[in-house]
C-alpha positions as CSV (number, residue, x, y, z in Angstrom):
1,M,39.7,-33.4,-92.3
2,S,36.3,-34.6,-91.1
3,A,33.0,-33.1,-92.4
4,Q,32.5,-31.6,-88.9
5,D,36.0,-30.0,-89.0
6,Q,35.3,-28.6,-92.5
7,R,32.1,-27.1,-91.3
8,L,33.8,-25.6,-88.3
9,A,36.7,-24.2,-90.4
10,T,34.2,-22.7,-92.9
11,G,32.3,-21.1,-90.0
12,A,35.5,-19.8,-88.5
13,D,36.5,-18.2,-91.8
14,A,33.1,-16.6,-92.3
15,Q,33.2,-15.4,-88.7
16,A,36.7,-13.9,-89.1
17,D,35.5,-12.1,-92.3
18,A,32.1,-10.8,-91.2
19,R,32.7,-10.3,-87.4
20,P,29.0,-10.3,-86.7
21,D,28.0,-8.6,-83.5
22,L,27.7,-10.8,-80.5
23,I,24.1,-10.9,-79.2
24,L,24.8,-12.3,-75.8
25,D,27.2,-10.7,-73.3
26,S,28.0,-13.3,-70.7
27,L,26.8,-16.2,-68.5
28,G,24.9,-14.3,-65.8
29,Y,23.5,-17.0,-63.5
30,V,23.1,-20.8,-63.1
31,G,20.1,-22.5,-61.7
32,V,20.4,-25.9,-59.9
33,S,17.6,-28.2,-59.0
34,S,18.5,-30.0,-55.7
35,D,16.9,-31.3,-52.5
36,R,20.3,-31.0,-50.7
37,L,20.0,-27.4,-49.8
38,D,21.9,-27.6,-46.5
39,D,24.8,-29.4,-48.4
40,W,24.8,-26.8,-51.1
41,K,24.9,-24.0,-48.5
42,R,28.0,-25.6,-46.8
43,F,29.7,-26.4,-50.1
44,G,29.0,-22.9,-51.5
45,H,30.2,-21.2,-48.3
46,D,33.0,-23.4,-47.1
47,I,34.6,-24.7,-50.4
48,A,33.6,-22.3,-53.2
49,G,33.8,-19.2,-51.0
50,M,30.4,-17.8,-52.1
51,Q,28.0,-15.9,-49.9
52,P,24.7,-17.8,-49.1
53,V,21.7,-15.5,-49.2
54,E,17.9,-15.9,-49.4
55,T,17.8,-19.2,-47.6
56,T,14.3,-20.7,-47.4
57,R,12.8,-24.1,-47.0
58,R,12.6,-24.6,-50.7
59,G,15.5,-22.6,-52.0
60,L,19.0,-21.0,-51.6
61,T,20.9,-18.4,-53.6
62,L,24.6,-17.7,-53.6
63,R,26.4,-14.5,-54.3
64,M,29.8,-14.0,-56.0
65,D,30.0,-10.3,-56.4
66,D,27.8,-7.2,-56.4
67,R,24.9,-9.1,-58.1
68,S,22.1,-10.2,-55.8
69,Q,22.6,-13.8,-56.9
70,R,24.7,-15.9,-59.2
71,F,23.7,-19.5,-58.3
72,V,20.0,-20.3,-57.7
73,I,19.4,-23.7,-56.0
74,S,15.8,-24.8,-55.8
75,D,14.1,-27.8,-54.2
76,D,11.1,-27.6,-56.6
77,G,11.5,-30.7,-58.6
78,G,12.2,-28.7,-61.7
79,R,15.2,-28.6,-64.0
80,G,18.3,-26.5,-63.9
81,F,18.8,-23.5,-66.2
82,Y,21.5,-21.2,-67.6
83,G,20.9,-17.4,-67.7
84,F,22.8,-15.4,-70.4
85,E,22.9,-11.7,-70.0
86,V,22.3,-9.1,-72.8
87,S,22.7,-5.3,-72.7
88,G,19.1,-4.2,-72.7
89,P,15.6,-4.5,-74.2
90,E,16.9,-4.0,-77.8
91,A,19.3,-6.8,-77.5
92,L,16.7,-9.1,-75.9
93,E,14.4,-8.3,-78.9
94,R,17.2,-9.3,-81.3
95,V,17.5,-12.6,-79.6
96,A,13.7,-13.1,-79.9
97,R,13.8,-12.3,-83.6
98,R,16.7,-14.7,-84.1
99,L,14.8,-17.5,-82.4
100,D,11.7,-16.7,-84.6
101,E,13.8,-16.8,-87.7
102,R,15.2,-20.2,-86.8
103,Q,11.8,-21.4,-85.7
104,V,12.9,-22.1,-82.2
105,P,9.9,-22.0,-79.7
106,H,10.5,-19.5,-76.9
107,H,8.6,-17.9,-74.1
108,E,8.6,-14.6,-72.3
109,M,9.5,-14.8,-68.6
110,D,6.4,-14.3,-66.4
111,R,6.5,-12.0,-63.4
112,V,7.1,-14.9,-60.9
113,T,10.1,-16.1,-62.9
114,R,11.5,-12.6,-63.3
115,D,11.2,-12.0,-59.5
116,H,12.8,-15.4,-58.8
117,R,15.7,-14.6,-61.2
118,R,15.9,-10.9,-60.0
119,V,15.9,-9.5,-63.5
120,S,14.0,-6.8,-65.4
121,A,12.9,-9.0,-68.3
122,G,13.8,-12.2,-70.1
123,L,12.8,-15.1,-72.3
124,W,13.6,-18.8,-72.3
125,C,13.9,-21.7,-74.7
126,L,15.2,-25.2,-74.8
127,D,18.4,-26.2,-76.7
128,P,18.4,-29.3,-78.8
129,E,19.2,-31.6,-75.8
130,G,16.5,-30.0,-73.5
131,N,18.7,-27.7,-71.5
132,R,16.7,-24.6,-70.4
133,I,18.4,-21.5,-71.7
134,E,17.3,-18.1,-70.4
135,V,18.3,-14.7,-71.8
136,F,17.8,-11.6,-69.6
137,H,18.7,-8.0,-69.0
138,G,18.5,-5.8,-66.0
139,P,20.0,-7.9,-63.2
140,E,19.4,-6.7,-59.6
141,V,22.5,-5.3,-57.8
142,A,22.7,-6.0,-54.1
143,D,22.5,-3.1,-51.6
144,Q,25.2,-4.7,-49.4
145,P,28.8,-5.4,-50.3
146,F,29.8,-9.0,-51.2
147,S,31.1,-11.0,-48.3
148,P,33.1,-14.1,-49.2
149,G,32.2,-17.3,-47.5
150,R,35.8,-18.0,-46.6
151,T,38.7,-15.6,-46.4
152,M,39.7,-15.0,-50.0
153,S,40.2,-12.2,-52.6
154,G,36.9,-12.8,-54.4
155,F,35.8,-13.8,-57.9
156,R,36.7,-12.6,-61.4
157,T,33.4,-11.7,-63.0
158,G,32.4,-8.2,-64.4
159,V,32.2,-8.2,-68.2
160,L,33.4,-11.8,-68.2
161,G,30.3,-13.0,-66.4
162,L,29.9,-15.7,-63.8
163,G,32.4,-18.1,-65.5
164,H,31.7,-20.9,-67.9
165,A,29.4,-23.9,-68.3
166,V,30.3,-27.2,-69.9
167,L,27.4,-29.3,-71.3
168,L,27.3,-33.0,-72.3
169,A,25.7,-33.7,-75.6
170,A,24.5,-36.9,-77.2
171,D,24.4,-35.1,-80.6
172,A,27.3,-32.7,-80.4
173,P,27.1,-31.4,-84.0
174,R,23.5,-30.4,-83.6
175,M,24.3,-28.5,-80.3
176,V,27.3,-26.8,-82.0
177,T,25.1,-25.6,-84.8
178,F,22.4,-24.3,-82.3
179,Y,24.8,-22.3,-80.2
180,Q,26.8,-20.9,-83.1
181,E,24.1,-20.2,-85.6
182,V,21.1,-19.4,-83.4
183,L,22.6,-17.8,-80.3
184,G,25.7,-16.4,-81.9
185,F,28.4,-18.0,-79.8
186,R,31.9,-17.7,-81.4
187,L,34.2,-20.8,-81.7
188,S,37.4,-20.5,-79.7
189,D,38.9,-24.0,-80.4
190,Y,37.9,-27.7,-80.5
191,Q,39.6,-31.0,-79.9
192,H,39.0,-34.7,-80.8
193,Q,41.4,-36.3,-78.3
194,P,41.3,-37.5,-75.6
195,F,37.6,-36.6,-76.0
196,E,35.5,-34.6,-78.4
197,A,34.8,-31.0,-77.2
198,Y,34.0,-27.6,-78.6
199,F,34.7,-24.3,-76.8
200,F,32.9,-21.0,-77.4
201,H,33.2,-17.4,-76.3
202,L,31.0,-14.3,-75.9
203,N,33.5,-11.9,-74.4
204,P,37.3,-11.9,-73.6
205,R,36.9,-15.0,-71.4
206,H,38.4,-17.7,-73.5
207,H,35.2,-19.7,-73.3
208,T,31.8,-19.1,-71.7
209,L,30.4,-22.4,-73.0
210,A,31.8,-25.8,-74.0
211,I,30.1,-28.8,-75.5
212,V,31.5,-32.3,-74.8
213,A,30.3,-35.3,-76.9
214,A,28.8,-37.9,-74.6
215,H,26.3,-40.8,-74.5
216,A,23.7,-38.8,-72.7
217,P,22.9,-35.1,-72.2
218,G,23.6,-33.2,-69.0
219,V,25.8,-30.7,-67.3
220,H,29.5,-31.7,-66.9
221,H,30.8,-28.8,-64.8
222,V,30.6,-25.0,-64.1
223,M,33.7,-23.0,-63.7
224,V,34.2,-19.9,-61.5
225,E,37.5,-18.0,-61.5
226,L,39.0,-16.8,-58.2
227,G,41.1,-13.7,-57.7
228,A,44.3,-15.3,-56.5
229,L,46.2,-18.6,-57.0
230,D,46.3,-19.1,-53.2
231,D,42.5,-19.0,-53.1
232,V,42.5,-22.0,-55.4
233,G,45.1,-23.8,-53.3
234,A,43.1,-23.2,-50.1
235,G,40.0,-24.4,-51.8
236,F,41.8,-27.5,-52.9
237,D,42.7,-28.4,-49.3
238,L,39.2,-27.7,-48.1
239,A,37.6,-29.7,-50.8
240,E,40.0,-32.6,-50.2
241,S,38.8,-33.0,-46.7
242,S,35.1,-32.5,-47.5
243,P,32.5,-35.3,-47.9
244,E,32.2,-34.6,-51.7
245,G,36.0,-34.5,-52.3
246,I,38.1,-33.8,-55.4
247,A,36.8,-34.8,-58.8
248,V,39.8,-33.6,-60.9
249,S,43.2,-32.9,-59.5
250,L,45.1,-29.6,-59.7
251,G,46.3,-28.8,-63.2
252,R,46.6,-26.2,-66.0
253,H,44.5,-26.1,-69.1
254,S,46.1,-25.8,-72.6
255,N,43.5,-23.5,-74.2
256,D,42.4,-21.0,-71.6
257,H,45.6,-21.4,-69.5
258,M,43.5,-21.7,-66.3
259,T,45.1,-23.3,-63.2
260,S,42.3,-25.2,-61.5
261,F,40.9,-28.2,-59.8
262,Y,37.3,-29.6,-59.9
263,A,35.3,-30.4,-56.8
264,H,32.3,-32.7,-56.6
265,T,29.2,-30.7,-55.7
266,P,26.1,-31.9,-53.9
267,S,24.6,-32.3,-57.4
268,P,25.6,-34.6,-60.2
269,F,28.1,-32.1,-61.7
270,M,31.4,-30.6,-60.8
271,L,32.5,-27.1,-59.9
272,E,35.8,-26.0,-61.3
273,L,37.7,-23.5,-59.2
274,G,40.3,-21.7,-61.3
275,W,42.7,-18.8,-61.5
276,G,44.7,-17.0,-64.2
277,G,42.5,-17.5,-67.3
278,R,43.7,-15.8,-70.4
279,W,42.0,-12.7,-71.9
280,I,41.4,-13.0,-75.7
281,D,40.7,-10.4,-78.3
282,V,37.3,-11.3,-79.6
283,D,37.6,-9.3,-82.8
284,R,40.9,-10.9,-83.8
285,W,40.6,-14.4,-82.4
286,Q,41.1,-17.3,-84.9
287,P,39.6,-20.7,-84.0
288,Y,41.9,-23.7,-84.2
289,E,42.0,-27.4,-83.4
290,L,43.6,-28.1,-80.0
291,T,45.9,-31.1,-80.6
292,E,48.2,-30.9,-77.5
293,G,45.4,-32.2,-75.2
294,P,43.2,-30.3,-72.7
295,S,45.8,-29.9,-70.0
296,L,49.5,-29.0,-69.9
297,W,50.0,-30.9,-66.6
298,G,47.8,-32.3,-63.8
299,H,44.0,-32.6,-64.1
300,E,43.8,-36.3,-63.6
301,R,40.2,-36.9,-64.6
302,S,38.5,-39.5,-62.4
303,W,35.4,-39.4,-64.6
304,L,37.1,-40.8,-67.7
305,T,37.4,-44.4,-68.6
306,P,40.8,-46.0,-67.9
307,E,41.6,-46.1,-71.6
308,V,40.7,-42.4,-72.2
309,R,42.6,-41.4,-69.0
310,E,45.7,-43.2,-70.3
311,T,45.3,-41.2,-73.6
312,A,45.1,-38.0,-71.7
313,R,48.1,-38.9,-69.6
314,R,50.2,-39.7,-72.7
315,M,49.2,-36.3,-74.2
316,R,50.4,-34.5,-71.0
317,I,53.7,-36.4,-71.1
318,R,54.2,-35.4,-74.7
319,A,53.4,-31.8,-73.9
320,S,56.1,-32.0,-71.2
321,A,58.6,-33.6,-73.5
322,E,58.0,-30.8,-76.0
323,G,58.5,-28.2,-73.4
324,R,55.1,-26.6,-73.9
325,S,54.6,-23.6,-71.7
326,Y,52.3,-20.5,-71.7
327,P,52.4,-17.1,-70.0
328,V,50.9,-16.7,-66.5
329,H,48.1,-14.1,-66.7
330,V,47.9,-11.8,-63.7
331,R,46.6,-8.4,-62.8
332,D,48.9,-5.5,-63.3
333,G,51.1,-5.2,-60.1
334,A,50.0,-8.6,-58.7
335,Y,53.5,-10.1,-59.2
336,D,57.2,-9.6,-58.4
337,V,59.7,-10.0,-61.2
338,I,62.7,-12.3,-60.4
339,P,65.9,-10.6,-61.4
340,E,67.4,-11.9,-64.6
341,G,70.0,-14.7,-64.1
342,T,69.0,-15.4,-60.5
343,W,68.4,-19.1,-61.1
344,T,71.4,-20.4,-63.1
345,P,73.1,-23.8,-62.9
346,S,75.9,-22.3,-60.9
347,T,73.5,-20.7,-58.5
348,L,71.7,-23.9,-58.0
349,R,74.9,-25.8,-57.4
350,G,75.7,-23.4,-54.6
351,L,72.4,-24.2,-53.0
352,V,72.7,-27.9,-53.1
353,H,74.7,-29.6,-50.3
């Protein structure tokens, strides 16, 4: 076991014993810096199924639910940001005290920023690789119902938040320490093959944040979860015919059981559109090393080097040979049960001519 694995295991044991209160609740919003506002509007509306609102010469916001905004795209030459929600002023103060204790510089959101984010109060800091992390409470709720950009069932948000973000890290151990020990994220699982990655949760969504070891920092992708599998399939067809196109083919993840694909966005990161993510018990969850690979099937990753892609392919083939399979996670009543014994060898022989 490597030193990093030992540290992770020790942290997991301490986490299981102490079960410290989670300070952050969920990923509330994502900020994107881009001068391709028209492209983002088309992509958000036509492919992702979000509702464009507040379109101006320098900015665009996208809705996913009852919140006034979930994605904030700005042509201001600034940097992107990630907004994590807390329950109220007391929780925000706890975050500020934690940052003070760990000697992490932080700043209160000024009025202009609060108005732009449409929140009551917040603070911000930088993580070890320079990503702007915002913590807020009191998000604005829209006075009009959400209207999807394309015909679909909507997004799975609520207590689970917007979805998850995956960050690239040149110094992954330092980032892991920051998010675990400073911001209180809990480890879900980690992997070393076909690439090094660490997955963290804040709520019953399997992971709200993941950190992938890379040569340079940045954002790898953001995931949003749709309400129905057919919504994902329709999005795949639409993305396949779009100028940006498909970045990662349709597949199913091993750890969060999500069926998804990844689309290129108008910015240098991907958007994962998924369905059927697992719901975990945060008070009983035990972190573990993921050894079967990141995907049960599919998810051909065009961004990997040929050598790493081949490793990932071999891991999928091995999972298939071992017959690995996981339950499908659906809302109560959103399924029909096939009668026992319907699909037997004799039945199949009767169907084949």
